[in-house]
C-alpha positions in Angstrom: -24.6 -10.6 -6.7 -21.6 -11.0 -4.5 -21.4 -11.2 -0.7 -18.0 -9.7 -0.1 -15.6 -9.9 2.9 -12.9 -7.2 2.9 -9.9 -7.8 5.1 -8.2 -4.9 6.9 -9.0 -1.8 8.9 -7.1 1.2 7.5 -7.7 4.0 5.1 -7.1 1.8 2.2 -9.9 -0.6 3.3 -12.2 2.3 4.1 -11.7 3.6 0.5 -12.2 0.1 -1.0 -15.4 -0.3 1.0 -16.7 3.0 -0.3 -16.0 1.9 -3.8 -17.3 -1.7 -3.5 -20.7 -0.6 -2.2 -21.2 1.6 -5.3 -21.3 -1.6 -7.4 -24.6 -3.0 -8.5 -22.8 -6.4 -8.2 -22.3 -6.1 -4.4 -25.1 -7.7 -2.4 -23.5 -7.3 1.1 -20.2 -6.2 2.4 -18.4 -7.2 5.6 -15.1 -5.7 6.8 -12.8 -7.5 9.2 -11.9 -5.8 11.4 -12.8 -2.4 9.9 -12.7 0.9 11.7 -15.1 3.7 12.9 -15.7 4.8 9.3 -16.4 1.4 7.6 -19.9 0.8 9.1 -21.1 3.5 6.6 -20.5 0.9 3.9 -20.9 -2.5 5.5 -20.8 -4.6 8.7 -17.6 -4.7 10.8 -16.6 -8.1 12.0 -14.2 -8.3 15.0 -11.7 -10.7 13.3 -8.0 -10.2 12.9 -6.6 -10.3 9.3 -4.4 -13.2 10.1 -7.1 -15.2 12.0 -7.7 -17.7 9.1 -10.0 -19.9 11.2 -12.1 -16.9 12.2 -12.2 -15.7 8.6 -13.3 -19.1 7.4 -16.1 -19.2 10.0 -17.3 -15.7 8.9 -17.2 -16.8 5.2 -19.5 -19.8 5.9 -21.8 -17.8 8.2 -22.3 -15.0 5.8 -22.3 -17.0 2.5 -19.3 -15.0 1.3 -18.5 -15.4 -2.5 -15.6 -12.9 -2.7 -12.6 -12.2 -0.4 -10.8 -8.9 -1.0 -7.5 -8.8 0.9 -6.4 -5.2 1.8 -3.1 -5.5 3.8 0.1 -7.5 3.0 0.3 -9.7 6.1 -2.4 -12.2 5.3 -1.2 -12.4 1.7 2.4 -13.2 2.7 1.0 -15.7 5.3 -0.9 -17.5 2.5 -4.6 -16.6 2.9 -5.2 -17.4 -0.8 -3.5 -20.8 -0.4 -5.6 -21.5 2.7 -8.8 -20.8 0.7 -7.7 -22.8 -2.3 -6.8 -25.8 -0.1 -10.2 -25.9 1.8 -13.2 -27.7 0.2 -15.6 -25.3 1.9 -13.8 -22.1 0.7 -12.2 -22.9 -2.6 -15.2 -21.6 -4.6 -14.7 -18.1 -3.2 -13.1 -15.5 -5.5 -9.9 -14.2 -3.8 -8.5 -10.8 -4.7 -4.8 -11.1 -3.9 -1.9 -13.4 -4.8 -0.9 -16.6 -3.2 2.1 -17.0 -0.8 4.5 -17.5 -3.7 3.5 -14.4 -5.6 3.3 -12.3 -2.4 7.0 -12.8 -2.0 7.4 -9.9 -4.4 6.6 -7.9 -1.3 7.4 -10.4 1.5 11.1 -10.8 0.5 13.3 -8.0 -0.8 15.9 -10.6 -1.8 13.3 -12.6 -3.8 12.0 -9.4 -5.6 15.6 -8.3 -6.4 16.5 -11.7 -7.9 13.2 -11.7 -9.8 14.0 -8.3 -11.4 17.5 -9.4 -12.2 16.2 -12.5 -14.0 13.7 -10.4 -16.1 16.0 -7.4 -16.8 13.7 -5.0 -14.9 15.6 -1.8 -14.0 16.3 -1.5 -10.3 19.2 -0.4 -8.0 22.3 -2.6 -7.8 22.4 -4.6 -4.5 24.0 -7.2 -2.3 22.4 -9.3 0.4 23.8 -10.4 3.7 22.9 -12.6 6.7 24.5 -13.5 10.0 26.7 -16.0 8.2 28.5 -13.3 6.1 27.9 -10.4 8.6 31.6 -9.3 8.6 31.5 -9.1 4.8 28.5 -6.7 5.1 30.4 -4.4 7.4 33.4 -4.4 5.0 31.0 -3.8 2.0 29.5 -0.7 3.7 33.0 0.7 4.5 34.0 0.4 0.8 30.7 1.4 -0.9 29.8 4.9 -2.0 27.3 6.7 0.3 24.4 7.2 0.8 23.7 3.6 2.0 20.3 2.0 1.7 19.7 -0.9 4.0 16.5 -2.9 3.8 15.3 -5.7 6.0 14.4 -8.6 3.7 10.9 -9.4 5.3 7.9 -7.4 6.3 8.7 -4.7 8.8 5.5 -2.6 8.7 7.1 -0.1 6.4 9.9 0.6 8.9 12.6 -1.7 7.7 14.5 0.7 5.5 17.4 2.9 6.7 19.1 5.5 4.5 22.2 7.2 5.7 25.4 8.8 4.4 27.4 8.0 7.5 29.5 4.8 7.4 29.3 4.2 11.2 25.5 4.8 11.3 25.0 2.4 8.4 27.2 -0.3 10.1 25.3 0.2 13.4 21.9 -0.1 11.7 23.2 -3.2 9.9 24.3 -4.7 13.2 20.9 -3.8 14.8 19.0 -5.5 12.0 21.0 -8.8 11.9 22.6 -9.3 15.2 20.1 -7.5 17.5 17.0 -8.6 15.5 15.6 -5.1 15.5 12.9 -6.1 13.1 12.7 -9.7 14.3 12.9 -12.4 11.6 12.3 -9.7 8.9 16.0 -8.7 9.4 17.5 -12.2 9.3 18.6 -11.2 5.8 19.5 -7.6 4.8 19.7 -6.1 1.3 22.1 -3.2 0.8 21.3 -1.2 -2.2 22.7 1.5 -4.4 21.1 4.8 -3.6 18.9 6.2 -6.4 18.5 9.9 -6.7 15.2 11.0 -8.3 11.5 11.6 -7.7 9.2 8.8 -6.7 5.8 7.7 -7.8 3.5 4.6 -7.4 1.9 2.7 -10.3 -0.8 0.1 -9.8 -1.9 -2.9 -11.9 -4.6 -5.4 -11.4 -3.7 -8.7 -13.1 -5.4 -12.0 -13.7 -2.0 -13.7 -14.2 -1.9 -13.1 -18.0 -3.6 -9.8 -18.7 -3.5 -6.6 -16.6 -5.1 -3.2 -16.3 -3.4 -0.1 -15.0 -5.1 2.1 -12.4 -4.4 5.8 -12.0 -0.9 6.5 -10.8 -0.1 8.4 -7.6 2.6 10.0 -5.5 2.7 9.8 -1.8 4.6 11.8 0.8 6.5 9.6 3.3 8.4 12.0 5.5 6.6 13.2 8.6 7.9 16.8 8.4 7.1 19.6 5.9 9.6 20.0 3.1 10.0 16.2 3.1 12.0 16.2 6.4 12.0 14.0 9.5 11.3 10.3 9.9 9.7 8.0 7.3 6.0 7.2 7.9 3.4 5.0 6.2 2.5 8.1 4.2 1.3 11.6 5.2 -0.7 12.3 2.0 -0.9 11.6 -1.7 -1.8 13.1 -5.1 -3.1 11.7 -8.4 -2.4 12.2 -11.3 1.4 12.7 -11.1 2.4 15.7 -13.3 5.7 14.3 -14.4 4.3 10.9 -15.4 3.5 11.9 -19.0 2.8 9.5 -21.8 6.5 9.0 -22.8 7.4 8.1 -19.2 4.5 5.8 -18.7 5.1 4.0 -21.9 8.6 3.2 -20.5 7.0 2.1 -17.2 4.7 -0.3 -19.1 7.2 -1.8 -21.5 10.2 -2.0 -19.2 8.5 -2.8 -15.8 4.8 -3.7 -15.8 4.8 -6.1 -18.8 8.1 -7.9 -17.9 6.7 -8.3 -14.3 3.4 -9.9 -15.4 5.1 -12.0 -18.0 7.9 -13.0 -15.6 5.5 -14.3 -13.0 3.7 -16.4 -15.7 6.9 -17.7 -17.1 8.1 -18.8 -13.7 4.8 -20.6 -13.1 3.7 -18.2 -10.3 -0.1 -17.8 -10.5 -1.0 -14.2 -9.6 -4.5 -12.7 -9.3 -4.5 -9.4 -7.6 -2.9 -6.0 -7.4 0.7 -5.3 -8.1 2.0 -2.0 -6.6 5.1 -0.7 -8.4 7.1 1.7 -6.2 9.1 3.6 -8.8 11.6 6.3 -9.0 12.3 8.6 -12.0 16.1 8.8 -12.4 17.2 11.1 -15.3 13.8 10.6 -17.0 14.1 6.8 -16.7 11.9 4.7 -14.5 13.4 2.2 -12.0 11.8 -0.1 -9.4 12.4 0.7 -5.7 10.0 -2.0 -4.5 7.0 -4.2 -5.2 3.9 -4.5 -3.0 1.4 -7.3 -3.5 -1.6 -5.1 -2.7 -2.7 -1.5 -3.0 -0.7 1.3 -1.2 -1.9 3.5 1.6 -2.5 6.5 1.3 -2.3 6.1 -2.5 -5.5 4.1 -2.5 -7.3 7.1 -1.1 -6.6 9.1 -4.3 -6.4 6.3 -6.9 -9.7 4.6 -6.2 -11.8 7.8 -6.2 -10.4 8.5 -9.7 -11.3 5.0 -11.0 -14.6 5.2 -12.8 -15.0 1.4 -13.5 -17.1 -0.8 -11.3 -14.5 -2.4 -9.0 -16.5 -5.6 -8.3 -16.8 -6.2 -12.0 -13.0 -5.8 -12.3 -12.5 -8.4 -9.5 -14.9 -10.8 -11.2 -13.1 -10.4 -14.6 -9.8 -10.8 -12.8 -11.0 -14.1 -11.3 -12.2 -15.3 -14.8 -9.0 -14.3 -16.5 -10.8 -11.8 -18.7 -9.1 -8.5 -17.8 -8.2 -8.2 -21.5 -11.9 -7.3 -22.1 -11.7 -4.3 -19.8 -11.0 -0.6 -20.6 -10.1 1.4 -17.5 -11.8 4.8 -17.3 -10.2 7.6 -15.2 -11.9 10.6 -13.7 -10.1 13.5 -15.4 -10.1 15.5 -12.2 -7.2 15.5 -9.8 -7.4 14.0 -6.3 -5.5 15.1 -3.2 -5.5 13.4 0.2 -4.1 14.8 3.5 -3.5 12.4 6.4 -4.3 13.4 9.9 -2.0 11.6 12.4 -1.7 11.2 16.1 0.7 13.4 18.0 4.1 11.7 18.3 3.6 9.6 15.2 5.7 7.8 13.8 7.2 7.3 17.2 5.1 6.6 20.4 1.7 8.1 20.0 -1.5 8.3 22.0 -4.8 6.4 21.4 -8.3 6.9 22.6 -8.6 10.7 22.0 -12.1 11.8 21.1 -12.5 13.3 17.6 -14.9 16.1 16.8 -15.8 18.4 13.9 -16.9 15.8 11.3 -20.2 17.6 10.7 -18.4 20.8 9.7 -16.6 19.1 6.7 -18.0 19.6 3.2 -16.6 18.8 -0.2 -14.2 16.0 0.9 -14.4 12.3 1.6 -13.4 11.4 5.1 -11.7 8.0 4.9 -11.1 6.6 8.3 -7.8 4.8 9.1 -6.7 4.5 12.7 -10.1 5.1 14.3 -12.6 3.1 16.5 -15.8 3.8 18.3 -16.0 4.1 22.1 -19.0 5.2 24.2 -20.7 6.6 21.1 -17.6 8.7 20.1 -15.1 8.3 17.3 -11.7 8.0 18.9 -8.1 7.7 17.6 -6.8 4.1 17.4 -3.7 4.3 15.3 -0.8 6.5 14.1 -2.5 7.5 10.9 -6.0 8.5 11.9 -8.0 9.9 9.0 -7.4 10.6 5.3 -9.2 13.6 3.9 -9.6 13.3 0.1 -10.9 15.9 -2.3 -11.3 16.2 -6.0 -10.5 19.3 -8.1 -9.7 20.6 -11.6 -6.0 20.4 -10.6 -3.9 19.1 -7.7 -3.7 22.5 -6.0 -7.5 23.0 -6.1 -8.1 19.5 -4.7 -5.6 19.9 -1.9 -6.9 23.3 -1.0 -10.3 21.7 0.0 -8.6 18.9 1.9 -6.4 21.4 3.9 -9.5 23.5 4.7 -11.3 20.5 6.0 -8.3 19.1 7.9 -8.4 22.3 10.0 -12.0 21.6 11.0 -11.5 18.2 12.6 -10.1 18.2 16.1 -8.6 15.8 18.6 -5.7 16.1 21.1 -2.3 16.0 19.4 -3.7 16.4 15.9 -0.9 16.8 13.3 -0.9 17.0 9.5 1.5 18.2 6.8 0.3 21.5 5.3 2.6 21.1 2.2 1.4 17.9 0.5 1.9 18.5 -3.2 4.4 21.3 -2.6 6.5 20.7 -5.6 3.6 21.0 -8.0 
């Protein structure tokens, strides 16, 4: 029986908490810091995800035997390395890679070079810093638009600019490198070839040698209906993905997933945790847009409800290097999630608005994201506030229930996309 500490406080962590507590192998669950929804599954601890000293104290106090890392920041900062180097913590099973493996997400340049070394299909690219800044301006002027500019480091999902305008691209490049728009994350900028296609997300859990694939998903990044407006952390998601048939997924596995897992092992990079493959289908061929070293959000909110396996058992097998013994079982139903966001998101948005109507909802899971509790009320506390996930015989059926329930929850400035899954 495991005493588990789950790091994070978003919709991804609320979904993982829901799933973890269904396991007969879970004795107790603590969530740091959690949100207004996570106390339904465990005990919230007021500790930041990068407060390693606070996390250690909590592990010792609550006799923690497993740490599940939700967000990317503590992984890139080396939370696994911190545990492995500490005599009082090193017995704890950690779900998530060390600092070196987390570079797959933490450095765009690292992941691009890794894919190059292992012949993993991705967009052509060049990288630039302050030292060759003028070369970057010249490169943009001579390249074929649209231009894709990515800050090398973590920028909370906001470090990507796509534009067809040369001046706009050069201005964005200047802002990233010379004006430190994204802080140190933009010290190095990757400029990529634009790939035209349809995107999806694929998730693997690996023990460093073997891996299992979870259900695939597609999320909707643009804030506006018809996929217009600014990029967000994700306005909704669906699973399964209709165009990801067996022929396509066989290509994903043979050309991308297996070379990634084998490449990490060949380079001596130990990796125990999730690998998120952000993919694009270009003329029926899969290519990698990006890696993440953890589960995606809001994809987790549709992937995990479709996973029939005991997730704590998966984590134990991962720790033991025994994922080759596991057969993943998917719920054959479809899942659709709709994200309620704060008015103004992804720009400046309000916090502290009282939420009502939860008791009117039926047939959906309410997975809290940017929420907290104040004076006995659930109030908004982030840009993406609440994920509403439903299951159905097909995507349209699942989303119809999520949309119906999205209309029943109320708070000042509420907004959600009413066309998630529009192309299917």
